[in-house]
N, C-alpha and C positions, 0 to 999 in steps of 0.2 A: 495438810501442813507442808510448807515449803522447806526443803532441806537446806541447812546453812552450809553444807559442804559444797565447795566449788568444784573440786576434782577429787577423784579417788585418792585417798591419802591426805586430804585436806591441805593440799599444796597452796603456798602463797602465790598470788598473781600480781605482777608489777603493772601498775597503771601508768601509761605514758601521758604526756602533756595534753594531747587531744582528748583522751578519755576522761581525765580529771576535769577539763574544761566543760565537757558534756554533762558530767555529774553535777558540777557546780551550778550550771545554768538550770538544769532540771530542778535542783533544790531551791534555788532562788525563786523560780517561777512558782513552785508549789507553796513556798512560804508567803509570797506576795498574794497569791490567790486566796490563801487561808485567811489573811488579814485584810483582804479586799484593797490591796494597794498596788496591784499591777497596773502601770500607767496605760492610758489610752493611746499614747503616742511614744511608747518606749523604744529604745534603740539598743541593739547589740552590735558591738564592733569587733572585728577579727581581722587578722592578716590574711593575705591571699593564699598562704600555705597551710593555714589552720583548717581543721576538718569542716566540711560542709554540713556535717551532722548538726553542728552548732546552729547553722543558719536554718536548717529544717525545723529544729526545735523552736527557735525564735519565731519563725513565720507561722508555725503551727499554733502558736499562742498569741497571735496578732501583734507581734513585735516586729519592728523594721530592722533591717540588717545593712550595715556598711561592711562589706566583706572583701574588698580588694585593696586594703592598705598594704604597703610594702612590708617586708620582713623587718621586725624591730618594734618594740613596744612604744617607742617614742611617737610612731605614726598613729597609733591608737590614741595616745594622749593628745596629739595635735588635732585628730578628728573630733575629740570631745570639745575642743575649743572652737573649731572652725566649721564643722559639718552638721551639727545637731539642728540648727535652724529652729530653735524653740522646742525641740523634742527632748525627752528625758533619757539620759544615759542610764542603762540598767547594768550592763556587764561587758567587759572587754577581755579578750583572751588571745594568746599566741601559742603555737604548738610547743614552743620551747619553755614550757612551765611559767608563763607569764599571765597573771590574772589581776583584774581590778573589779571590785564590786562597789558601785557608788562613785560619785565624782569628787570625793574629798581630796584626792591626790591626782597627779598627772604622771603616774608611774605604776608599774606592777607592784602588788603588795602580797608577798608570800605569807605574812602573818595572818591576815584576814582570810586568805584562801585556805590555809591550814585549819583555821577555826571552823570555817564553813564545811569542809569535807569531814571533819570530826563530828560536827553536829549531824550531818546527814547520815554518817555511819551509825551514830547512836539512834537516830530516828528509825532507820531501817532495821536495826537490831530488834527494836520493839515489835516489828512485823516479821521477825525471824528471817530476815533477808540480809544479804551482804551487798556491798557496793558493786561488786562484779555482777551479781545476779540482777541488780537494778539496771546496770549498764546494758545487759543483754535484753532486758525488757524494752529499754529505750530504742535499741537498734531494731527490734522486731516491729515496733510501732512506727518509727520514723525512717528506717532504712539502715542497711548495713554499709558501713564506710570503712575502707582500709587505706591507711596512709603509710608510705614507706619513705625513708630518707637514706641516701648514700652519698658519700663525699669522695672526691679524688683529690689527694694532696699533691701539689706541685712545689717542690722546694727548689732552692737555688736562685741565681740571679735572673734566670729566664722564666721562673715559675709564673709570675704575673702575666708575662707576654703570652705564655701558652694558654692560660685561662681566657685571656681576652680574645685569642684566636678562635677558641671554641665558640665564644659568644658571637664573634663577627661572622663566622661561617654559618652558624645556625640562623642568624638574622638575614643573611643574603641568600640563603637557600633553605627556606622554611619547609620542613617536612609536610607533605600533603596527607600522609597516612602513617599510622603506627600499628604494626602487627595486623593489618587489614581493617583498622578502624580509621575512618575519615577524621582529619583534624578540621574541626568546624571553624575555629577562629584562633587567632594568636594575639595575646596582649603583650605588647612591647612597652614595658613601663619606662624604659630609658627614653625612647623616642615619643612616648605618650600617644601611641596609636593602637587601635584594634584592627587587625588585618585579616582578610580572607586569604588563607594560604593557597587556595585552589586557583585564584586569579591574581594574587599579589596586590589587590586593590585594598585601600584603606576603607574599612567599614564605618569607623567613627573615631573621634578623638578621645583619648583617655584623660579625664579631668582630675585624676588623683595625683598623689605624690610620685615624683620620678624615682626610679631605682633601676639598677642594671640587672633586670630580670626579664625572662621570656616565659610566658604562661601559655601552654598549648592545651586548648580545650577540645575534648573529644566527644562532647555532646552539647546540645543546646542548653540543657539545664546547668551546665558547667560543674557538674558533680564528678566528672571524669577529666583528669588533667595531669599534665607533667609540667613542672616548674624547674627551670635551670637558672641558677644564680651564683655568681662568685661570692664568697664570703667577704664581708667588709672588714674583718678583723684577723683572719687567718689565711694562709696560703692554700686555700682549697676551693673547689667549685662544687656546689651542692645540687643534687637531683632529688626533687620531691615528686612523688607519684601519689595520686589519689584515685580511688575507684569507689563509686557508690552504686548500690543496687536496692531497689524497692523490696520490701519483705512483706509486711502485713501481719496482723495479729492472728489471721486465720490459717497461717502456714503451720504445718506440723514441724516438729523438731528436726526430722529428717530433711524436709524441704529447706528449712533454715540453714542447716549445716551444708547443704549443697550450694546454696546461694553464697555462703561464706567462702566455700572452696573455689567457686568460680571467680569471685571478686579478688581473692588472694592471688590466684593464678594469673589473672590479668595484670595486677599491680606488679608482681615480680617480673613478668615478661616485658612490660613497658619500661620498667627501670633498667633491665639488662640491655634493652635495645638502645636507650639513650646513653648509658654509660659506655657501651661499646662504640657508639657513634663519636662520642667525645674523645675516646682513646685513639680512634682512627685519625682524628684531627690533630691531636696533640699527644704524643707518646711520652713515656717517662714518668707518668704519675703513679701514685700509690693508692689503690682502693682501700677504703676503710669499711668496717662492718655495716651491714644494712640494719637500720634502726626502724622500729615500728612494729 
């Protein structure tokens, strides 16, 4: 029998936006398979900073993925209108707690998301499992992914100029490696180009929606990345880091914990490198807590 305790003392675990998105998609797929309604040409849409675990689950269940939309749920909504090309929309998610199941709306719907997560919790309870325990099983099957977010606030009249200077310097002097890891490619959403930072040459054009963001990919699979983007609504610049590692159901718990430790360590190291780089370019900002 599986214990329903998550930790010693039965502590509560806070699920972030990425984790809830993963659980919602897992549940939706299960229910659709149960009633034989999973579409042959279904599509999952997510923003570029949303966990790649979502894409892994979708692809593992023969769903297609649109995964490079800019930050903001409106871009997911626009993709439903403009990028499906006859395919069926299944689920959309962004890391900041935005979810949409079905195409009845063109905006995130917290009411339906809340209903779905409660349904899944009830379903799992019948199996003597918690949402957290199910999330751990998903990670072991599809891979362990760790996402972090940190912001630097720049207040005052020159705050915007300082943030733009960070973006300008990063664009003109693209990092070729991070902590010993080669930067494979850089997606410049503002200039709509995918660049090889080793040569400075344009690999291809980016055909998605423009946004003032730089995405540094550290592997060909694009599961390891750093995203730098000024907020569109607040005087802060955001740093999103993601690290993904394969696990496999054959791994022991000890091996799984070691994989988690390695991924977490890389994520925090890469975040600190980029935040320090930004502070060296523009001083006077205030760091906020690391989320994730």
